[in-house]
Each structure stands twice: as C-alpha cells, then as structure tokens.
Phi, psi and omega in degrees: 000139179238137180219188186227157174216145181287143170264175188305320188284356173104346177288162185236141175227146183279141181227152177273121178254139173300143174281130178256125178246109186286156188305314178309309176298325178293317182287333175296311181298320182296323179289326180289329176292319180298315176300320176300315176310306182299321186287322177301325184283316178305315182293321182295311180302317177300310175298313180299317184294318183289325173297323177289332177285326175300312182294323180292326177292330179289319178288332177297306182300324178296314180297316177305316185291311182307311194267022182297332173266003185291142180294142188291342180287353175269356181308312184295319183292326178287323170309313181295321176292324180288328181295316180299325174300317188295319180290324182289333175300322181295336175268322184296331188299332182277346189250311181211127180297314180298318181290320181300312183300312180302319174292328182288319180290321176298315178305316185285320181291315178304312187294322177297314175300322187288327188260003178305313182305313190294318181294316174305315175297324174293319178301314185282340182275310188196092185294336181301327185298322187290319176283328174297312178301318183296317177293312179305307179312308182300312183293318180293312181293320178300310183297308186280340178287322174298320174301316176289325183287329191265332185293150179262355180281141174290111177272359179310317180291327179301317182304318174299308181302314182298328180291320175294317173305315173302317183290325175301315174302317175299324175297314177302318176298319181290325177299321180295329185297320181259344181232124180271111175260135177306126176066014187299319184289324176294319174298322183301315183284317171297326175288327176292326176294322176292318178292318184274349162297322172298314184293323182301321185282328176293313175295322176294326175294318174301325182285326178290322186283335183291158180225335181274118179307332175302332187272000184295322176297321175290320170307309178302324179291320183290313179294325177300319186285323173306306180297324182294309182297318183296317187297316184293324173298317178291325170307314177299314177297314180292320177292319179300321179301315183285000000 
C-alpha cells in the first residue's frame, strides 16, 4: 500500500506502507475459498452420478434388447440376481471403485433382462404407452429432482416416513395379487408416485450434500431405481387408462 508523508519544507514524498490483512478479512477469504471448493466438489459429484445413471439406463436398455425373446419364467431369477448386485455394491464401495461401477452396470443389465418380457408385451399391445410413460417419467423426475436439489429444508426425516409408506405399499401390492379391488391398480400406482416423488427429492438432496466421489455409484443406483419405479407406475396408469 502506498501513502505519502510531508517533509519539513511542506513538500510530500511517497512512502510504502505495509498492507494489513485483518483476521476477519482472512477468515472471510478462507470461507469464500472453501465455498468455491464445495461447489466444485458438488458439481463434480453431480456430473459423475448423473453420468452413471445414464450409463446404467443404457445397460438396462441393452439387457431388455438381449432378453427380448427370453421366457418370462426367468424373470424372478434375474430380479434376484440384480438384487444381489445391488447388495454387493454396498460392500464393494469400500474396496474398489471400479468393481462398484461394474456391479452397477451389471445391476442395470440384469434388471433390463428381468423386465424384458413385460416390455415386449407392451410394445406388441400398444407401443405408444412406452413413450408416454417415458416422457411422463422424465418430467416427473426432473421436477421433483430440482425441488429436492434446491430446497434448504432437511429431508432426512421424510426418508424415514417414506420407508414405512413403501412397506405399506408393498403389502398393498401383495393383497392386490390375491384380491381384486375396483381401481386397485390405479390407487397402487398413484400412491407409488406420491412415495417416489419423496424419494426423488431425498436422493437429489443427498446428491447436493455429498462431497465424496466414491459415493457416486450408490447414489446413481438409488436415482436409477427411483426412475425405474416411477416409469413402471406410469406404465400402470397409462395401460389401465387405455
């Protein structure tokens, strides 16, 4: 910092003064730098997670195509195999990121093979239902995802409520298998959409709050499952409507 001081004859001469940084200014600068680093980490995690979601969706589509002629009797075994991959991811994440990502892609592929018979049936019966459900799912997830990512309210308590609600929905679904209720499938789908609207918001808030890139595969698996369930609920609604 440069200042000036008077000489005895009244003239002035420039002198150098040391720049003084107060502790308050230093802490303010440090907090700003930390904030920039956090935003950068959050953006990187978001990009990596959503990239994995897109890749998993691609493997899902590949599995559905490969298994398009598969007998429907294999669906249960393939569902169990995909669930095994999902469980294994929770252990692999501590050991190897590459293995975790591989299990994520295997999870998507096996899910695609498991639902292939259903998708083939829908394509043959009414192909419009698939793209209508896909568009509705994209708008639904985008809307509630933005809401969850941008809200400052802690949604952790909501996650506990959603778990119990999902358990009740599963029980209701089992009842519908054995008891035919008027409009039961529509009620089931609507309740499912309400529950997974909450899950989409919770998972996208977790994505915003996360900082560790190692968590990206698990977050991607959660978001992909949200998308898949929402898609299936819309399929139920649109198929029932027709």
